[in-house]
N, C-alpha and C positions, 0 to 999 in steps of 0.2 A: 587216743584224741584225736589222730589225724583220720583214721577210718570214718570217724567222727567227723570232723574236718570237711574229709572229701563227699560222705554223706550230702557236709551241708550246703556244699560248692558247687556237688549237682542235684539241689533240691531248688538253689535260689538263681541255677544257671536254668533247669526246667522252669520254674516259675515267671524269669528273665524271655524265657523261649516264648511259653504260653502270653506271655503280655506283648511279646512283640507283633508277633500274628494278628492276638485280639486287638492290635493294635493298630494294624493296616488292614485285618479283614473289616475293622469298624472303620475305618477310613477312606477303605476301597466303598462305599454305597454314599458315603460323604461328596467323595467323588463325583461320582454317579447323578447322587442331584444334584450336585450341583453344574454337570452338563445340561443334565435335566431339566433345569429350569432355564440356566442358559439358554437351549437351542429350542422349545416351546415360542420364543417370544421374536426371532428369526424368523420362524416360519409363519408367522401370521407376517409379519409385514410383507416377507417376499411376494403372498398370494394379494395380501392388500394391494399391492405394489402391481402387481400385475393384472391385478381386477380394475383397479386405475386407470391402467393403461389400456386396457380394453375397450373401457367407455368410454377412455376418452377418442382413442379407435373409431367407436361407435358414432361419437360427437361427431368427430370431424368429420367422417365420410360421409352425410347428409349434409356436413354446410360445406365440401366443396361439390360434391354434389347440386346443392342450390345457388352456388359460387358460379356452377357450368353455365345451371339454366340461367342467372341474373346475370351474369356478360353480356349474354344475348339479350336483354332489354331492347323488345322491340320498341318503335316510335307509334303514338298514337296515328289511327289511318284518318285521315281528313273525311275519306266518306264515312266514320263511322260518327262523327260529332256533327258532321252537317246531319245527317238521319237521326240520330238522336231530337238535334233541334228542333226540326222542323215533326218533329216526331208532338211538338210540347208548344210550339210556335209556330203556323207558318209564316210569319210574316210581323214585320212590323218593328219596333221599338226591344218587344218581348222577343223575337227571335232572335237578335246577336244577345242580348241578354244569358238565353240558354245557353248560344252558340259557345259564347265566352266563357262560363260555368262548364257547359261539358267538357273544351278546351282545357280548362283548371286542373278541371277534378283528372282528365287523364295523364295531365300532364307529371300532377300533385303523386298518379302511385307511380309512374316512371322515378321520377325524383328520390321516391323512397327504396326505390330497387338500389338505385345505383349507387344508395348513403349506404345504405346495405352492407353490398362490396366495399366501399370504400372500409365499413367500419370491422368488416368479418376479418378475425386473426385471419382465419387458414385458408383466405381467399389470395393465390399468387402478387407478386406482385407487377408483372403485366397486366394481370385484371383491374387491379385496383386501381393504373396512371391511363386505361383506356378510360375508365368508370369517372376519374376524376376530369380527364379528358372533356369528357361526353357532358358531366354535368354543368360543367364550366358553360360548355357551347348553349346548351336547353335556357339558361341561367340568360345569355348572350340576346341566346333569339327572344328568349320573351320582356327583355328591355327594346325588341329591338321591335315587336309589332307591336308595342304601350303605343312606341313615336310612331310609328306609319300609321297606325290608326288616327292619329291624334291631328298627324300630315294631311293625313286625306280627309278628315270631317274640314280639315280647319280650308280646303279648296272647294269651302261650299257643298258638302254631298253630309246626307241627315247622320249617317251612319258607316260605320265600316267596322267590317274584322277578320284577322290577318293571320294565316297558319304559315310556320318556318319547318319546314321539312326539310331532312338532310337533302332531296333530290326535288325540290318543288315548293313553290308557298302561294298558297291559298288568299283569295282575297274578293268577301264579299264586299261590296258596298248599296247602300240605300239609298235610290236616288229614285226621284218620279219618270226619270228621261238618264235613259243608259245606252249614247251611242259610243260607233268607232273611234272618236275625239278623243271621249274621256278614257276610255280603253289604254290609248293610248298613254293619255297621259298620266294614269294612275301606275300602268305598267313601267315607265320610263323611270319616273318616282321609285319605286320599288325594285327595280334593277339598279339604279346608280346607288341603295340603301342597302340590300344584299349581297350585291356585284355575285344575285346571277343573270344570264343570261336573258333574254323576257321570253324563249322556249319553256321554260320552269315554270312560267306562273301563269295560273290559272284566273279567270277574273268568274263571279256569277253576282247576279242586280236582282235585287228585292227592294222592293214598295214598300 
């Protein structure tokens, strides 16, 4: 009976041992499988983040390049506006209409570029401040141009077009006769209104 019992205990011990081994063997694949399920989602997430970061850099790089280009927003040239208006109308009321249209068209492009800089999240703070400052200056200049045109016409001239630039003011006056006295009178008016010296004010007579 004892021998049988000992054999039974040995058999039971062996069964238990094989059971534990089987459990451990089965448990390891499960753990590996679980780890395998957990790891793959983490790797693609990291890859996606890296891809997104790369795309953001690619997007940001041109934006910075555009900002650098747009920061140096060039002012419209009076010569170009005059040339364009003259090509469509040499004189008379039509010339002044074309001159204002061309001036406003180029100004609109300039304003659009400045607004792009201001609204660009990748633009530097200094660049945005410069763009905002220039935008305010342009708005003030445009208002002053209209006021001066009305004042010149109120002095008895048929029509007038004023174009204020950073370092110059161009005035075109429509009149049958235009002499030195007229030039001095309008020059004083423009100088007082803009604060610019007479040397920066140029006048053109159109019939």
